[in-house]
N, C-alpha and C positions, 0 to 999 in steps of 0.2 A: 528584531522580528524578520523572518525570511520574506523575501519578495514573492515566494511561492506559497501556495496553500495546498492542503490535502483535501481530497473529496472522496467520499465512499460511494460506490455504486449502491443502488437501492437494496438489492439482495444481500450485499455485504454488510450494509448498515443493519439490516434486520437480524443477521447472524451476530453481529457485534454487540447489539444491545441485550442479547441473551447471555452473554458471558458473565462469569463472576467478576466482581469489581477489581480484584487484583490482576486478572488477565486483561481486562479492559484498560486498566492503567498502564500496563506494560505495552500494549499495542498503541495506545495514544502517544506514549513517549516515542515509540518507534515511528509513528506517522509524522510527528513533529520533526524527528531527525531526518526523515526522508524529505520533507518539505524544505529543510535547511540544506540538503544535499541532493538537489534535483537531478544531478547527473549520475547518481549512484546506479550501478548496473546490476546489483544483486548477486546471488549465488548461482543462478541459472536463468535461462530465458526460453521463450517460444514465441512464434508469431501467431497473431489472432487471424480471424477470417478475412480481414482487410489488409493483412501484411504488417500490421503494427507490432513492434516488439514489446512483449510483456516480460518484465523481469520477475523472478521469484527470489525473495529474500527470506532468510531464516531470522526468526525473532522468538527466542525461547522455544516453546513447544509448537510454534506456528510457522507456516510459510505464508508470506504476504506477497500476493501477486499485484504488480503495479506497473504503470507506465507514466511518463511525464509528457504533458502537453505544454511545450515551451511557449507556444503562441499565446496561451492564456495564463501561463505561469501556475499550472496546477499539477500536482502529483495525484493521479487517479488510482485509488485502491479498488481493484476489481474483484478480489477474492481473498478470503482468509481461510486457510486450511490447517488442520492439526498435522504436525509433522509425523 
């Protein structure tokens, strides 16, 4: 088990629970992978309003926007977009 865990922001969770089961399973697998690879930088990035780097990673038909809070050992999933 990874020492990191993944956490979905509230709006992201609300969108996630509306997905068909097969897509939700795909994303769950990817979230687990991210928590096992907390230094993964994704396929692109941008800075948020406080200067924190958010990575954008491709996962099937989705772009997963995330950042890692190493202090509390969490990968924060902030957005799920269709590619």
